[in-house]
C-alpha positions in Angstrom: 0.1 -1.3 -11.1 3.5 0.1 -10.7 5.8 -0.7 -7.8 7.1 2.3 -5.8 9.7 2.3 -3.0 8.3 3.0 0.5 10.0 5.1 3.1 8.3 4.0 6.2 6.4 1.0 7.6 3.4 3.3 7.8 3.5 3.8 4.1 3.4 0.0 3.6 0.4 -0.3 6.0 -1.4 2.5 4.1 -0.7 0.8 0.8 -2.0 -2.5 2.2 -5.2 -0.9 3.4 -5.8 0.8 0.1 -5.1 -2.5 -1.8 -7.4 -4.4 0.5 -10.3 -2.0 -0.2 -9.9 -2.1 -3.9 -9.5 -5.8 -3.9 -12.7 -6.4 -2.0 
């Protein structure tokens, strides 16, 4: 997994949601 800079808080939230789904 590579770390990418985020532009907005929404991008962070979107990333968190995607990570949560793949983690569960």
